[in-house]
ROLUMBA-318758 format. One line per 5 residues: number of its first residue (from 0); their letters; for each residue z, x, y of N, C-alpha, C. Coordinates in steps of 0.2 Angstrom, whole numbers, plus 5000, padded with zeros to 4 digits. Layout:
REM residues N
NUM	A	Z:X:Y:Z:X:Y:Z:X:Y | ...
//
This chain:
REM residues 426
0	MAERG	5721:4444:4894:5713:4441:4895:5707:4445:4902 | 5710:4450:4903:5706:4453:4906:5704:4458:4901 | 5704:4461:4896:5699:4465:4890:5696:4459:4888 | 5694:4451:4886:5690:4451:4885:5682:4452:4883 | 5681:4453:4887:5671:4456:4890:5674:4464:4889
5	KHRAD	5680:4467:4889:5675:4475:4884:5675:4477:4880 | 5670:4479:4879:5668:4481:4869:5671:4492:4865 | 5674:4495:4862:5677:4498:4864:5670:4504:4862 | 5671:4511:4864:5664:4516:4870:5666:4518:4860 | 5668:4515:4856:5662:4520:4848:5659:4513:4845
10	EPAGP	5660:4506:4846:5656:4502:4845:5648:4498:4848 | 5645:4497:4843:5639:4494:4845:5642:4492:4853 | 5632:4490:4859:5634:4490:4864:5632:4482:4863 | 5628:4482:4856:5624:4473:4856:5616:4479:4854 | 5612:4473:4853:5607:4476:4850:5602:4481:4854
15	AGPAA	5602:4481:4862:5600:4486:4865:5602:4489:4866 | 5609:4493:4860:5615:4499:4861:5612:4503:4856 | 5614:4508:4854:5610:4514:4849:5603:4512:4848 | 5597:4505:4847:5594:4507:4843:5589:4505:4854 | 5591:4505:4859:5586:4506:4861:5589:4517:4863
20	EAQFD	5596:4517:4862:5594:4524:4864:5588:4526:4859 | 5589:4526:4850:5587:4534:4850:5578:4527:4847 | 5577:4524:4850:5568:4524:4854:5567:4530:4859 | 5575:4530:4865:5570:4534:4868:5573:4542:4869 | 5576:4543:4861:5577:4551:4859:5571:4554:4856
25	PRLLV	5569:4557:4862:5557:4563:4860:5566:4569:4852 | 5567:4568:4853:5569:4568:4842:5565:4567:4837 | 5567:4560:4840:5565:4553:4837:5558:4553:4837 | 5554:4553:4842:5549:4552:4845:5541:4555:4843 | 5544:4565:4842:5543:4567:4840:5544:4570:4832
30	REKGA	5548:4569:4829:5545:4568:4823:5543:4561:4820 | 5543:4558:4821:5541:4552:4818:5532:4552:4820 | 5529:4554:4829:5521:4555:4829:5521:4561:4831 | 5524:4566:4832:5521:4572:4833:5519:4573:4838 | 5515:4575:4840:5512:4576:4847:5508:4570:4850
35	AGYVE	5512:4563:4849:5506:4558:4853:5518:4557:4856 | 5520:4558:4850:5530:4556:4855:5531:4559:4862 | 5526:4568:4860:5529:4571:4866:5525:4565:4874 | 5517:4565:4872:5514:4558:4873:5518:4556:4878 | 5520:4549:4873:5525:4543:4873:5527:4543:4877
40	EFKRR	5532:4548:4879:5538:4552:4881:5540:4556:4887 | 5534:4556:4889:5532:4558:4896:5534:4552:4900 | 5529:4549:4894:5527:4542:4901:5532:4539:4903 | 5538:4538:4897:5541:4535:4897:5546:4538:4899 | 5549:4544:4902:5553:4546:4908:5550:4547:4916
45	VRGGE	5542:4546:4916:5540:4545:4924:5540:4539:4925 | 5540:4532:4924:5540:4527:4921:5549:4526:4923 | 5553:4528:4917:5561:4527:4921:5565:4533:4927 | 5559:4538:4931:5562:4542:4938:5562:4546:4936 | 5564:4549:4926:5568:4555:4925:5562:4560:4925
50	LGSLP	5559:4563:4931:5554:4569:4928:5557:4575:4928 | 5566:4575:4930:5565:4582:4929:5564:4587:4933 | 5563:4594:4932:5559:4602:4933:5551:4601:4935 | 5550:4595:4933:5541:4591:4934:5540:4598:4940 | 5541:4594:4942:5540:4592:4951:5540:4597:4951
55	VIVGL	5545:4603:4953:5546:4610:4955:5543:4615:4952 | 5542:4616:4944:5537:4620:4939:5532:4618:4942 | 5524:4612:4945:5520:4609:4944:5519:4611:4952 | 5525:4610:4957:5524:4613:4961:5523:4621:4963 | 5526:4623:4958:5530:4632:4962:5519:4633:4956
60	AVIWI	5516:4631:4955:5511:4636:4950:5503:4631:4954 | 5507:4626:4961:5500:4627:4964:5500:4633:4970 | 5507:4630:4972:5507:4636:4977:5507:4644:4975 | 5508:4645:4969:5505:4653:4970:5496:4652:4968 | 5494:4648:4965:5488:4645:4962:5484:4648:4971
65	VFQSL	5485:4644:4974:5486:4641:4982:5484:4650:4985 | 5491:4655:4984:5491:4662:4989:5487:4667:4987 | 5486:4666:4978:5486:4669:4978:5477:4671:4979 | 5473:4663:4979:5468:4662:4980:5465:4664:4986 | 5470:4666:4991:5467:4670:4999:5471:4673:4999
70	NSQFL	5477:4678:4993:5478:4686:4996:5475:4688:4988 | 5475:4690:4984:5474:4693:4978:5482:4698:4979 | 5484:4701:4981:5488:4703:4981:5495:4699:4980 | 5496:4692:4984:5502:4691:4979:5503:4688:4973 | 5502:4688:4967:5502:4689:4962:5503:4696:4954
75	SPQNL	5502:4704:4964:5503:4711:4958:5510:4712:4959 | 5510:4714:4955:5520:4715:4951:5521:4718:4956 | 5519:4722:4961:5524:4725:4967:5525:4715:4969 | 5524:4715:4974:5525:4707:4977:5529:4702:4973 | 5531:4701:4966:5533:4696:4962:5538:4702:4956
80	SNLSI	5541:4710:4959:5546:4711:4959:5548:4713:4964 | 5545:4712:4975:5549:4713:4974:5554:4702:4977 | 5549:4699:4976:5552:4693:4978:5558:4694:4973 | 5554:4694:4965:5562:4693:4961:5569:4695:4964 | 5571:4698:4973:5576:4704:4972:5577:4698:4978
85	DIVAT	5573:4696:4982:5573:4694:4988:5577:4687:4988 | 5573:4684:4979:5576:4677:4975:5584:4675:4977 | 5588:4685:4976:5597:4684:4974:5601:4681:4978 | 5601:4685:4985:5608:4680:4990:5608:4676:4989 | 5604:4674:4991:5602:4665:4995:5604:4662:4990
90	GLISV	5601:4662:4983:5600:4660:4974:5608:4658:4974 | 5612:4665:4975:5617:4667:4970:5622:4658:4976 | 5620:4661:4980:5623:4655:4987:5625:4649:4983 | 5616:4647:4980:5614:4640:4978:5616:4637:4973 | 5621:4641:4968:5621:4640:4960:5629:4636:4964
95	GIVFV	5630:4640:4969:5638:4638:4970:5636:4631:4972 | 5634:4631:4980:5631:4623:4981:5625:4618:4977 | 5626:4620:4972:5623:4615:4966:5631:4613:4961 | 5635:4614:4963:5641:4611:4962:5646:4605:4965 | 5645:4613:4971:5647:4602:4974:5643:4596:4975
100	LLLGE	5636:4597:4974:5628:4593:4978:5632:4587:4970 | 5637:4592:4964:5633:4588:4956:5639:4581:4959 | 5646:4581:4964:5646:4578:4966:5649:4576:4971 | 5640:4575:4975:5636:4571:4981:5637:4573:4984 | 5646:4580:4987:5643:4579:4993:5642:4588:4997
105	IDLSA	5644:4591:4999:5641:4596:5004:5646:4598:5008 | 5642:4606:5007:5647:4613:5010:5642:4617:5014 | 5644:4612:5020:5640:4614:5026:5643:4626:5026 | 5648:4629:5023:5651:4633:5025:5650:4639:5023 | 5647:4639:5018:5643:4643:5011:5641:4648:5018
110	GAVSG	5637:4649:5022:5635:4654:5023:5637:4659:5028 | 5643:4656:5030:5647:4657:5033:5652:4661:5031 | 5654:4659:5027:5659:4657:5021:5655:4667:5015 | 5648:4669:5014:5647:4674:5013:5646:4680:5019 | 5645:4677:5023:5646:4683:5029:5653:4686:5029
115	AGAAV	5659:4681:5029:5664:4684:5031:5665:4689:5023 | 5663:4684:5019:5667:4687:5010:5662:4693:5012 | 5655:4697:5015:5652:4703:5015:5658:4710:5021 | 5659:4705:5026:5662:4709:5027:5669:4711:5026 | 5673:4709:5024:5680:4711:5021:5675:4713:5016
120	LAVLQ	5672:4717:5010:5668:4719:5005:5667:4726:5009 | 5666:4725:5016:5661:4735:5021:5671:4735:5022 | 5675:4729:5024:5680:4735:5028:5685:4737:5025 | 5684:4737:5016:5688:4739:5016:5685:4741:5010 | 5683:4744:5007:5679:4748:5004:5675:4755:5011
125	VNNGW	5673:4752:5019:5674:4757:5018:5677:4762:5026 | 5680:4758:5026:5686:4759:5033:5693:4756:5029 | 5695:4758:5021:5701:4757:5019:5701:4763:5014 | 5692:4764:5011:5694:4767:5004:5695:4762:4998 | 5695:4756:4998:5696:4755:4989:5688:4756:4987
130	HPLAA	5691:4758:4979:5684:4756:4974:5681:4752:4978 | 5674:4751:4977:5667:4746:4978:5669:4739:4971 | 5673:4740:4966:5674:4736:4962:5678:4729:4965 | 5683:4738:4967:5690:4735:4970:5688:4728:4977 | 5685:4730:4980:5687:4729:4984:5680:4721:4988
135	IAAAV	5674:4721:4980:5671:4717:4979:5674:4710:4975 | 5685:4710:4972:5685:4707:4970:5689:4704:4973 | 5691:4709:4977:5696:4705:4982:5692:4699:4991 | 5684:4700:4991:5682:4698:4996:5679:4694:4990 | 5679:4693:4987:5678:4685:4980:5683:4682:4981
140	AVAAL	5690:4686:4980:5697:4683:4983:5697:4678:4987 | 5699:4680:4991:5696:4678:5000:5692:4671:5001 | 5684:4672:4997:5680:4669:4997:5681:4661:4993 | 5685:4665:4989:5686:4657:4987:5695:4653:4986 | 5701:4657:4990:5704:4652:4995:5701:4650:5000
145	LGLVH	5696:4653:5002:5693:4649:5008:5691:4642:5008 | 5686:4644:5000:5684:4637:4997:5691:4634:4991 | 5697:4636:4991:5702:4632:4991:5704:4627:4995 | 5707:4629:5003:5709:4625:5011:5698:4623:5010 | 5697:4620:5007:5692:4611:5009:5694:4610:5006
150	GVFFA	5694:4612:4999:5693:4609:4995:5702:4601:4996 | 5705:4607:4995:5714:4606:5000:5713:4599:5005 | 5709:4601:5010:5707:4596:5016:5702:4589:5016 | 5698:4590:5010:5696:4583:5007:5698:4581:5002 | 5699:4582:4997:5701:4578:4991:5710:4581:4992
155	GLGVP	5713:4582:4996:5721:4580:5000:5721:4576:5004 | 5718:4578:5009:5719:4572:5013:5714:4569:5016 | 5707:4568:5013:5700:4561:5012:5698:4565:5018 | 5699:4571:5020:5693:4571:5025:5686:4573:5023 | 5679:4570:5026:5675:4570:5025:5674:4576:5019
160	SFVVT	5670:4578:5020:5666:4587:5015:5664:4588:5021 | 5657:4586:5026:5655:4585:5030:5659:4592:5037 | 5663:4584:5040:5667:4588:5044:5670:4594:5045 | 5675:4595:5034:5678:4600:5034:5675:4609:5033 | 5668:4606:5029:5667:4611:5028:5661:4612:5036
165	LAGML	5661:4607:5041:5657:4609:5047:5663:4616:5051 | 5667:4611:5050:5675:4617:5053:5674:4622:5049 | 5672:4622:5043:5676:4629:5042:5669:4635:5042 | 5661:4632:5039:5656:4637:5047:5657:4639:5054 | 5662:4634:5055:5662:4639:5065:5668:4641:5065
170	AWTGF	5675:4642:5061:5681:4645:5059:5680:4653:5054 | 5676:4652:5051:5672:4657:5044:5670:4660:5048 | 5664:4660:5053:5662:4663:5058:5664:4668:5063 | 5672:4665:5065:5674:4668:5073:5679:4672:5066 | 5681:4671:5059:5686:4677:5054:5681:4682:5051
175	QLWVL	5671:4680:5051:5670:4686:5050:5668:4692:5054 | 5672:4690:5059:5667:4694:5068:5674:4697:5068 | 5678:4696:5068:5686:4698:5066:5687:4703:5066 | 5684:4701:5059:5685:4707:5051:5680:4713:5053 | 5676:4710:5057:5670:4717:5059:5673:4722:5064
180	GPSGT	5677:4719:5068:5680:4722:5072:5673:4724:5079 | 5671:4729:5084:5669:4730:5089:5663:4728:5087 | 5664:4734:5086:5655:4736:5081:5651:4731:5082 | 5655:4726:5076:5650:4722:5073:5645:4725:5066 | 5644:4728:5066:5643:4732:5059:5645:4737:5056
185	INLPY	5646:4736:5050:5648:4742:5044:5643:4742:5042 | 5641:4747:5039:5637:4754:5034:5642:4756:5027 | 5634:4754:5023:5634:4753:5018:5632:4760:5014 | 5635:4766:5011:5633:4774:5008:5631:4770:5000 | 5619:4769:5004:5615:4774:5003:5614:4774:4998
190	EGLVA	5622:4776:4990:5620:4779:4987:5625:4776:4982 | 5629:4774:4987:5637:4769:4982:5632:4761:4977 | 5638:4762:4975:5640:4752:4968:5634:4748:4973 | 5638:4748:4976:5635:4742:4984:5630:4739:4984 | 5628:4744:4989:5616:4748:4990:5615:4746:4979
195	GLTST	5617:4749:4975:5613:4750:4970:5614:4744:4967 | 5616:4739:4967:5613:4732:4966:5607:4728:4965 | 5604:4729:4970:5598:4729:4974:5592:4734:4973 | 5596:4741:4971:5590:4745:4971:5591:4751:4967 | 5592:4747:4963:5594:4749:4954:5588:4746:4947
200	YFTQL	5581:4749:4946:5579:4746:4944:5577:4751:4934 | 5580:4745:4928:5578:4748:4923:5570:4751:4918 | 5571:4758:4923:5565:4761:4920:5561:4757:4913 | 5562:4757:4909:5560:4760:4902:5559:4753:4899 | 5556:4756:4894:5548:4748:4893:5554:4742:4888
205	IAAYG	5560:4744:4885:5564:4739:4886:5567:4737:4881 | 5568:4740:4891:5574:4735:4898:5571:4728:4898 | 5564:4727:4902:5562:4722:4902:5563:4718:4895 | 5559:4723:4888:5554:4718:4884:5562:4717:4878 | 5564:4719:4881:5572:4720:4873:5572:4714:4879
210	LAGLV	5575:4712:4885:5580:4706:4885:5573:4699:4885 | 5569:4703:4886:5562:4695:4884:5564:4695:4878 | 5563:4696:4870:5567:4695:4867:5572:4692:4866 | 5578:4695:4866:5587:4695:4867:5587:4685:4868 | 5583:4684:4877:5583:4678:4877:5580:4673:4871
215	TAGFF	5574:4676:4870:5569:4671:4865:5573:4671:4858 | 5575:4672:4859:5579:4674:4850:5586:4670:4850 | 5591:4670:4855:5595:4665:4857:5594:4661:4858 | 5589:4659:4862:5584:4651:4864:5584:4645:4855 | 5582:4654:4850:5579:4651:4845:5587:4648:4840
220	AVSVL	5588:4652:4840:5595:4651:4835:5601:4645:4838 | 5602:4644:4847:5605:4639:4846:5601:4633:4847 | 5594:4633:4847:5591:4627:4843:5590:4623:4836 | 5590:4627:4832:5591:4627:4825:5602:4625:4823 | 5604:4629:4828:5611:4626:4828:5614:4621:4827
225	GNARR	5611:4621:4833:5613:4611:4838:5609:4609:4832 | 5602:4608:4832:5596:4607:4825:5601:4603:4820 | 5604:4609:4815:5610:4606:4810:5615:4602:4810 | 5619:4604:4817:5625:4602:4818:5622:4593:4820 | 5616:4592:4820:5614:4585:4828:5614:4582:4815
230	RAAGI	5610:4587:4813:5606:4584:4806:5614:4582:4803 | 5618:4588:4800:5626:4585:4800:5629:4576:4803 | 5625:4578:4810:5630:4571:4810:5628:4565:4812 | 5620:4566:4806:5615:4559:4808:5611:4556:4810 | 5611:4561:4818:5607:4559:4822:5604:4562:4823
235	PSRTT	5594:4560:4826:5591:4563:4826:5588:4570:4830 | 5586:4574:4826:5584:4580:4830:5577:4581:4830 | 5574:4586:4831:5568:4591:4831:5568:4595:4826 | 5557:4593:4823:5557:4593:4819:5559:4604:4817 | 5557:4605:4813:5558:4613:4811:5550:4616:4818
240	ADIIL	5544:4614:4818:5536:4613:4821:5540:4612:4829 | 5541:4609:4828:5545:4607:4840:5545:4612:4841 | 5553:4618:4837:5556:4620:4840:5555:4627:4839 | 5550:4627:4834:5543:4634:4834:5542:4634:4840 | 5536:4628:4843:5533:4627:4846:5538:4630:4855
245	RTLVL	5545:4625:4856:5547:4627:4864:5548:4635:4862 | 5550:4640:4859:5553:4642:4855:5548:4650:4858 | 5538:4647:4858:5535:4650:4856:5531:4651:4864 | 5529:4644:4867:5532:4640:4873:5537:4648:4879 | 5542:4647:4876:5548:4651:4882:5545:4660:4882
250	AFVVF	5545:4660:4874:5541:4670:4876:5535:4670:4880 | 5530:4666:4879:5526:4669:4881:5525:4667:4889 | 5532:4663:4894:5536:4663:4902:5539:4671:4901 | 5543:4672:4896:5545:4677:4898:5542:4685:4895 | 5542:4686:4890:5538:4691:4889:5533:4692:4894
255	GVAHV	5530:4684:4896:5525:4688:4902:5526:4691:4911 | 5534:4689:4911:5536:4692:4915:5538:4699:4915 | 5541:4702:4909:5545:4705:4906:5538:4711:4907 | 5532:4712:4907:5523:4712:4908:5526:4712:4912 | 5526:4708:4919:5523:4709:4927:5530:4714:4928
260	LNQYK	5533:4713:4928:5539:4719:4930:5537:4727:4927 | 5534:4727:4919:5535:4737:4918:5531:4736:4922 | 5526:4730:4925:5519:4736:4927:5522:4739:4935 | 5526:4739:4939:5530:4742:4944:5537:4747:4942 | 5540:4745:4946:5549:4748:4944:5550:4747:4938
265	GLPLA	5550:4739:4932:5554:4737:4929:5558:4734:4928 | 5564:4733:4925:5571:4727:4924:5574:4728:4933 | 5574:4722:4936:5579:4724:4943:5589:4722:4943 | 5589:4727:4941:5598:4723:4940:5600:4717:4945 | 5597:4719:4947:5598:4712:4953:5598:4703:4951
270	LLIFL	5592:4706:4948:5586:4700:4944:5592:4697:4936 | 5593:4703:4936:5597:4703:4927:5603:4698:4929 | 5607:4700:4935:5616:4696:4937:5613:4688:4937 | 5607:4690:4943:5605:4683:4944:5603:4677:4939 | 5599:4679:4931:5599:4675:4929:5607:4678:4925
275	VVVVA	5609:4680:4920:5617:4681:4921:5619:4675:4924 | 5621:4675:4928:5628:4670:4932:5621:4659:4932 | 5617:4663:4932:5612:4658:4932:5614:4651:4925 | 5611:4657:4919:5615:4654:4914:5623:4654:4910 | 5625:4659:4916:5634:4653:4914:5637:4647:4917
280	ADFVQ	5630:4646:4922:5637:4642:4927:5631:4637:4921 | 5625:4639:4920:5622:4632:4918:5625:4629:4912 | 5630:4633:4907:5633:4633:4902:5639:4633:4905 | 5641:4630:4907:5649:4630:4912:5647:4625:4914 | 5642:4620:4917:5638:4615:4917:5639:4606:4910
285	RRTRY	5637:4610:4905:5631:4606:4902:5636:4609:4896 | 5641:4611:4892:5642:4613:4885:5648:4615:4888 | 5654:4616:4893:5660:4613:4893:5665:4609:4894 | 5672:4605:4895:5675:4597:4896:5673:4599:4904 | 5675:4607:4906:5674:4605:4913:5671:4603:4914
290	GRKVF	5663:4603:4914:5658:4604:4918:5653:4594:4916 | 5656:4591:4911:5658:4585:4908:5661:4583:4916 | 5666:4586:4917:5668:4580:4920:5669:4580:4926 | 5662:4585:4929:5659:4585:4936:5656:4582:4937 | 5650:4581:4932:5648:4578:4932:5651:4567:4931
295	AVGGN	5651:4567:4928:5655:4562:4927:5657:4558:4933 | 5660:4564:4940:5664:4561:4945:5660:4562:4947 | 5654:4567:4949:5649:4565:4954:5644:4558:4951 | 5645:4555:4945:5640:4548:4943:5642:4543:4943 | 5650:4543:4943:5654:4538:4947:5663:4538:4946
300	IEAAR	5664:4540:4951:5674:4540:4953:5678:4540:4948 | 5678:4529:4952:5680:4527:4947:5681:4527:4940 | 5675:4527:4938:5677:4525:4930:5680:4533:4930 | 5678:4539:4932:5679:4545:4929:5690:4545:4930 | 5689:4544:4936:5698:4544:4936:5702:4540:4932
305	RAGIN	5696:4531:4928:5701:4529:4925:5701:4530:4918 | 5695:4539:4918:5696:4539:4911:5700:4542:4909 | 5706:4545:4915:5710:4550:4914:5711:4556:4920 | 5703:4559:4921:5702:4565:4922:5702:4565:4933 | 5706:4572:4935:5712:4572:4939:5705:4575:4946
310	VAAIR	5702:4569:4948:5696:4569:4950:5700:4572:4953 | 5705:4574:4957:5706:4578:4965:5705:4588:4965 | 5707:4588:4958:5709:4593:4954:5702:4598:4955 | 5693:4590:4952:5690:4594:4948:5688:4598:4957 | 5687:4592:4962:5685:4592:4970:5688:4597:4972
315	VSVFM	5693:4600:4972:5694:4607:4972:5691:4612:4970 | 5692:4611:4966:5689:4618:4960:5680:4616:4964 | 5677:4613:4965:5671:4614:4964:5671:4617:4972 | 5673:4615:4975:5674:4619:4983:5674:4628:4980 | 5677:4627:4976:5681:4637:4977:5676:4639:4970
320	ISGAM	5675:4636:4968:5667:4638:4964:5663:4644:4972 | 5662:4637:4972:5656:4638:4980:5658:4641:4986 | 5662:4646:4983:5667:4648:4989:5664:4654:4987 | 5666:4652:4981:5664:4664:4978:5660:4667:4975 | 5656:4662:4977:5649:4659:4975:5643:4663:4981
325	AAVGG	5645:4659:4983:5641:4663:4993:5645:4668:4994 | 5656:4672:4995:5655:4678:4993:5648:4686:4988 | 5648:4681:4982:5644:4687:4978:5635:4684:4983 | 5635:4682:4983:5629:4679:4986:5631:4686:4993 | 5635:4687:4998:5634:4688:5003:5634:4697:4999
330	VFAAS	5637:4698:4996:5639:4706:4994:5632:4709:4992 | 5626:4703:4989:5618:4707:4987:5617:4706:4993 | 5619:4702:5000:5613:4703:5006:5618:4710:5008 | 5622:4710:5008:5624:4717:5012:5622:4720:5007 | 5619:4722:5000:5620:4725:4996:5611:4728:4996
335	RIASA	5606:4726:4998:5598:4723:5001:5597:4726:5009 | 5601:4723:5012:5602:4732:5018:5607:4737:5019 | 5613:4738:5014:5620:4743:5014:5621:4740:5021 | 5624:4737:5022:5628:4736:5029:5628:4730:5024 | 5634:4726:5033:5637:4721:5032:5637:4721:5042
340	SQATG	5634:4716:5044:5636:4713:5050:5637:4708:5052 | 5637:4705:5057:5639:4701:5060:5633:4695:5061 | 5626:4698:5056:5618:4693:5055:5620:4691:5048 | 5624:4695:5043:5625:4694:5038:5630:4685:5036 | 5620:4681:5031:5623:4676:5031:5623:4671:5038
345	QSNVL	5621:4672:5042:5621:4667:5049:5611:4666:5046 | 5609:4663:5052:5600:4658:5053:5602:4656:5049 | 5597:4657:5044:5595:4650:5041:5595:4653:5037 | 5604:4655:5032:5603:4656:5024:5609:4649:5022 | 5610:4645:5022:5615:4642:5024:5612:4634:5018
350	MMAIA	5607:4633:5026:5601:4629:5024:5596:4630:5019 | 5592:4635:5017:5588:4639:5011:5592:4636:5005 | 5599:4639:5005:5605:4639:4999:5605:4631:4997 | 5606:4626:5002:5604:4622:5001:5595:4620:4999 | 5592:4618:5002:5586:4615:4999:5582:4618:4995
355	AAVIG	5585:4627:4991:5584:4628:4986:5590:4625:4980 | 5593:4624:4980:5595:4617:4975:5592:4609:4977 | 5591:4608:4983:5589:4602:4981:5581:4601:4978 | 5579:4607:4981:5571:4606:4981:5570:4609:4972 | 5574:4612:4973:5575:4615:4963:5576:4608:4955
360	GTSLF	5578:4603:4961:5581:4595:4957:5588:4593:4959 | 5592:4597:4961:5597:4594:4962:5601:4586:4967 | 5602:4583:4964:5602:4575:4969:5606:4577:4974 | 5606:4575:4979:5612:4575:4986:5611:4570:4984 | 5614:4564:4979:5618:4560:4976:5623:4559:4970
365	GGRGT	5621:4567:4969:5629:4569:4963:5625:4566:4957 | 5628:4568:4953:5626:4566:4946:5621:4567:4943 | 5618:4575:4945:5610:4574:4942:5612:4581:4943 | 5606:4587:4942:5605:4593:4942:5608:4596:4937 | 5606:4601:4937:5607:4609:4935:5609:4615:4938
370	AYSAL	5609:4624:4935:5613:4629:4942:5603:4633:4939 | 5601:4627:4935:5594:4632:4936:5589:4630:4941 | 5592:4621:4946:5589:4625:4951:5588:4628:4957 | 5592:4633:4958:5592:4638:4961:5589:4642:4961 | 5590:4645:4955:5584:4648:4953:5576:4646:4954
375	LGMLV	5574:4640:4953:5565:4635:4951:5569:4636:4960 | 5568:4633:4964:5572:4630:4973:5568:4640:4975 | 5576:4642:4970:5576:4651:4979:5566:4652:4978 | 5565:4652:4969:5556:4652:4967:5551:4646:4971 | 5554:4642:4974:5549:4641:4977:5549:4640:4986
380	IQSIS	5554:4645:4989:5554:4643:4993:5551:4653:4996 | 5555:4658:4991:5554:4663:4995:5543:4663:4991 | 5544:4660:4988:5536:4662:4986:5532:4657:4992 | 5536:4655:4995:5532:4652:5002:5532:4654:5007 | 5537:4660:5008:5539:4664:5016:5532:4672:5013
385	SGMAL	5533:4671:5005:5530:4679:5003:5524:4676:5005 | 5519:4671:5002:5516:4670:5001:5511:4672:5010 | 5515:4668:5015:5511:4667:5024:5514:4673:5026 | 5522:4678:5025:5518:4683:5027:5513:4688:5025 | 5509:4689:5019:5505:4692:5019:5498:4690:5021
390	QGVSN	5500:4683:5024:5493:4679:5027:5495:4681:5032 | 5500:4683:5038:5502:4684:5043:5505:4680:5045 | 5506:4672:5046:5506:4668:5046:5516:4666:5051 | 5514:4666:5053:5520:4664:5059:5530:4660:5057 | 5532:4665:5056:5538:4664:5055:5539:4650:5053
395	SIQFM	5538:4653:5062:5539:4646:5063:5536:4640:5060 | 5531:4642:5056:5527:4641:5053:5530:4640:5046 | 5529:4645:5044:5535:4644:5038:5541:4639:5037 | 5545:4642:5042:5548:4633:5043:5548:4627:5044 | 5542:4623:5045:5543:4617:5045:5538:4618:5038
400	VTGAV	5535:4622:5037:5533:4619:5029:5538:4622:5024 | 5541:4622:5025:5548:4623:5021:5550:4615:5021 | 5551:4613:5027:5554:4606:5027:5551:4603:5026 | 5544:4605:5026:5539:4598:5021:5540:4598:5013 | 5542:4605:5013:5543:4604:5004:5552:4599:5003
405	LLAAV	5554:4603:5009:5561:4600:5007:5561:4591:5008 | 5557:4591:5011:5557:4580:5011:5555:4577:5006 | 5550:4583:5004:5546:4579:4999:5550:4579:4993 | 5554:4584:4992:5560:4587:4986:5565:4578:4985 | 5565:4577:4992:5572:4575:4994:5569:4565:4991
410	VIDSL	5561:4567:4994:5559:4556:4994:5556:4557:4986 | 5558:4563:4983:5555:4562:4977:5564:4561:4972 | 5567:4565:4973:5574:4558:4971:5575:4554:4971 | 5576:4553:4979:5574:4546:4980:5574:4538:4976 | 5568:4539:4975:5562:4535:4971:5563:4540:4962
415	SRRSQ	5568:4545:4962:5569:4543:4955:5571:4537:4954 | 5578:4540:4959:5584:4535:4956:5581:4525:4959 | 5577:4523:4962:5574:4517:4962:5575:4516:4955 | 5567:4522:4953:5565:4519:4946:5572:4519:4942 | 5575:4524:4941:5583:4523:4937:5585:4518:4935
420	KASGR	5585:4511:4943:5590:4506:4945:5586:4499:4940 | 5579:4501:4944:5572:4498:4945:5573:4498:4932 | 5574:4502:4931:5573:4505:4921:5579:4502:4921 | 5588:4502:4923:5589:4503:4920:5597:4509:4919 | 5594:4513:4918:5594:4520:4918:5598:4521:4922
425	A	5603:4517:4928:5604:4523:4933:5611:4518:4935
//
């Protein structure tokens, strides 16, 4: 009797099932209505609270226009190149936090774990003579182990993530101080591999332009292959003109970035690594079974459990990912100043990493967000910081403005969820 009200997942859900789904598919709208389909789809997304990254991109454009009007050096190749490196360390930490936020949880230990990872790296490489790559691997492994501790307490014992990671923040800060020892600071070789992570540039023009070409060609190939699979399955697909238009827009952006970078020193190694990590994390989130399980647990934990997903394992794994990414961010933070100290990972690093993920579009309520949120959010935060620094604005004002931007992002997220509930899509 309990099964009478249910229907199979592969059966139509009534008149409002596939038909309703089809009329909202942007591929179908564009195929049937052309440019008008874009407008109709945009209106539908706004009404349904599905704004995606649009508010972030618009906000970033406004920030750049305002600061460029105040100081012509803001969009100079040198400032933009420096900005692209400044976002890397905290941005990498933010990528790990995105995984935790997708579950609707929080990791308050990320900053302390990044500092601990940097400390382990410095001690192993400088004091114990380890090869830099081995020291980095050990630092990431230690940080993943710390994340495992958080995950076990949270998923296994039911301790709230806020409490577990708050305790971790205090404990791993102490661990960082203990590892560094009485001096509190360990200098890294200026000409070493670690320092080179943020000081190396590919000065050849072909490096930046070649990467832009690979990104454009890769996007076009993936779009065409995806379209072919959709047509073979008999479901809506994009038109060839639509794919070409999207590819041209992407090409304009990436080749524009490559041109700007080549006007200064070329393609920074740190930026290249960050972009590779973001793309890889996005692939894991959206294109793998593991990523779909993360979204499922974040969207509805009970439904995920009934679907056979090992909820505890997913929860533990995301905290391990957060810990590992925090250590990677700590390595780049140490690389930027060629040292690991008591200040690494402290101050506002944690808050900025969380703020970047949220400002970039990851929901605090779980179930929505991508790794690109970390990239977009860090661009917004660092653009504000860079622009105000050029204007000579004090740090106090910078913090207040960043706080206001974060609040605005959370308000937009809350309003979007309310709109989705009202339209029956949440």
